[in-house]
N, C-alpha and C positions, 0 to 999 in steps of 0.2 A: 259377612252376611250379621245382620244385626239381630243382636238376641229377641229372640218370640218375647210378644206384648204381652204383660203379665198380667190381660186378665183375657186374653183369647183362652176357648175351651179348648179342652182335649177330646178331637170325637175317634169314636170307636164304630166300625161297622159289626152289626150284629147278625148273627150269622142264626138260624129259626135252629138248629140242631141243638138243644140244649147241654149236650155231650163236650162243643167245641165253646169250651170257653175261657179257653188261656189267651187269645188276644185281649179279653173283655177286662180278663184277671191282671194283666199288664196295663191297662191302658188306668185301670180303676187304682193304682198300685203309683203309674207313673202319674195321675193327677192329685193322689196323697202327699207325695214328695213336695210338688210344684203348689201345692194349695191351687190348685186351679180348679173348675167343673169343669166338668165329664157330660159331654153329653153324646148319648145313644143313637144309633138311624140306622132303622131296616126301610131296606126297599120295597113299594107292594109288587113290585113289578116279578119279581122271582116266586113262586109257587113255596111256600112251608112244609115241612117235612109232616108227613103221618096221613098223607089224601092219598086214600089207592083211587084206583081207574073210574071204580064205580062211584064216586062222589062228586066226581066233576059236575057244579051245577049247569041246566041248561041254557042259563043264558046270560052273557057279559055284565048285566046290570046286577045277576046273582052271584057270580062269580068275581065282582067288585066287593063287594060285601063280603064275601067268603076271607078271601085276601083279606080285606079293611079288618076284621073281628081277629083273624090269626095274627096279625099283625100287630096286630094291640095285645095280643096272651105274649108275642115275644118277648117284646116292650115289657111289660109287667114283669115277666119271669128275669128280666136281666135286671131290670133294675132293683130289684129284688135282691138279686146276688150284690151286686155293688154295696147295696145300703149295709147287706150283712161282712161284708170284706173290710167295705173302708166307711163307715157311720159318716168320717166327717166331712165326706168329698159330698158338694151340689150338685145332683145331677139330675139332668131331663133327660126325656128319651123321644124322638124325631119322627114321625111315621111317614116317610114320603111317599110321591109316588115317581115309577119312572127306573131308568138304569140304572143298578147300584153303582157301578163305575161313576158314570157322572153324576147321581146324586152326590157321590163321595169327593172327587173336583170340586162341585161349586163347595160342599161344607169346607175346601181345604182355601179358600180364599177369607176365611175368617176363622182359624184353628193356630192352636203352637203346633200342633201333629194329629197327623190320622191312621190310627191303628186298624192293623186286617188281619183274618187270619190268613193261615194257609197249613196246607195240609201236603206238600211241596208234591204239585200237583208236574206233568211231563210239562217238559219246555212245549211239543206240538199244542196240549191240550190249555194252556194254562196262553199263550198267545192267540190263539184261534179258536179254543172252547166258546160257549152261547155264554157260559157261567165263570169266562175267566174278569177276576177284577184289577188283583193286585198289578199287573204292568200296563194298565191303561192309566189306573187311578197315579204308579210312582213316576207315570212319564209327563202328567200332567198338573200334579198338584202344587200347591203353590206354597207349600207347609214338607218341612220331612214328613215323611210314609213309614210307619213302624207296620216291617211285616212279621211275626209270629206266627212261629211254627206250630202244632200239635205233632203228641204230644210235647210237655214240656220239656225241656233237656238238660243236660243234667252240667254244673258248674263244679269248677275247680277254685282255689285256695291260691292265691289270692285272689280277690277278685278283681276282673279285669274286663276293658272296653278292648274294641280290636280298631282301627282306623284304618284305612287305603290311604295310602298316598302318592299321587304324581307330579305333583308339581303344578296343577293347572288353576284356575280361577275355581273350577267347583267343586277343586279338592278344599281347598282354604274353609268353606264353607260349611264342608262334611268335620273338620278340623274342629272349630267351631263349635258344633257340636256336640262332637267327641268329648271335647273336655267338660262342657256344661254337664253330661251325661255323665261322667266318671266323676264328678266332684259331687253329686245329688248323690251316687252311690257310696263314697266313701273309696273308690276302687281305682283300681290302677290305669291308663293306659300304654296300649302297643300300640306305637304307629310305625304301619309298615309296607315300604317301601320293594316293588314286586318288579322285578326287570328280567329283559331276555335278552341274551346276543344274537344279532343279527349273524346273518348268513354270510357276509364278509368279515363277521369277527376278528377270523385271525390277522385281517392288514391292520387293525388297528389296537392304542394301548389300551386292556381291557383294564386294567390297574384306573389307570386314569377316570376311563369310562365310571367306572365303580366310586371315584372320588366324587365326581359328580353328582351320581344320583345320591351322596353323601350329603354334598352339599345343597341340595335341592330337598331331601327331608330333612335338613335340619333346620333349613331357614324357614321350610312350610310352618313347623312346629314353633322354631321360636317367637317368642314373644307375646305367646299365651300362658307362658308359666307363671308369667309377673300377676296374670286375671286369677290364676287357679292351684296357689301355691303348691297347697297340700296333696294336688293331684301327682303322682312319681307315674316319668313318662320314658317308656321305653323306647327307644329306635331300633329296626331291625331292617337290615336290605335282604332282601332273598332273590336268589336266581329260581324264576320258574316266573308260572303263565299265572296272570293277576287273579284269577279264578281259582286256579287250585292254591296259590301260595294265602289266598286270603281265606279261603274255606279252610283249608288246613290251620291258619292261626285262630281260627274262632271257633275252634271246636266245641271247646269251653268256659266262650265268655258269658258275658251277660250277655253282649250286645256288638254287630257289628256294621261301623257306621261308614258309608261310598257317598262317592256325589251322585247324582245322576247322570252326568259326565263326565268324561274323564280327558284326557290329554289327545288330542289329534279329530275328539269326533264334530262330525257334521254338523253343518248350522241345523238340518233338518232331523238329526239325529233327535231323539225327542228324551230317550231313552240307554243310554251306553251299553253296549256288550257288557262290561263285568259287571254292572248294575243286575242286571238278567239272569248272568249266568251266577253269582251269588244267592240270587234270591231264590233259586233254584237247588243247591245245591248245601248252602248254608244250613247248620245246622242249631242257629241259636237265632234271635231276633234279627232282622235286616232290619237300618234306619240308614234312607234312603235320601239326602239332602240336596234339596236345590240351590241350585247358585243364585244370590239375591237379587239377582236383574231376570230369572227366569219367570 
């Protein structure tokens, strides 16, 4: 995957709830680190918090006006938050009409990254609920999508990122982005390959199988060290389900980076099961990186 255009903004979806600021803070800090502008996006189709049933306007036109005024207030408060946190960042607000997931997917066409918040909804609620945003945005976005949990997670020193490796072309783009993030933060990188024995594992040479996985892990990471000589890389081959392994490895990480589809994914599956699984279980920001041709 080519490096992001240095002029494209970071886009962050602004939640109307002022208590949900972790995604906004993450995006502001990332924009400051990369020297990029920050675009705050709020979609009018979702009612903002603070309105009781008795306050619903009597007509569609009046309801639109209420949503517009509330949206402007949400963006104004968000801009003020960013300006106080990162005064040097060029920040702008966009009040858009339409489904939030659709709006953010369109914004991803001209963005370095799209940042969203998450309260760790259940899988059923995230996939089928009317308010689900993260899954459809991750599945269709043209740039990396960062899902930041609420509340803030605790990290351990030394600071590190985790990237899931499986040898697929989609994984290569994730590894590239993981190196970028680690270099920006002065952090280490843990490249993790999760493997599982098949039902007929007793018929095969398990040692040879592991050696093959180590080769894939090493070759996937190889070559990037020259571009990022200050990033300390740790190769980890771990037996277990990829979602469980990556979730465990990322417990105290600065972020977990995965591809949107992994090895063996079907062409019609725009978001792999591992990507969805870590989205719901990881306790650190999850960064889903699409393949360059996606």
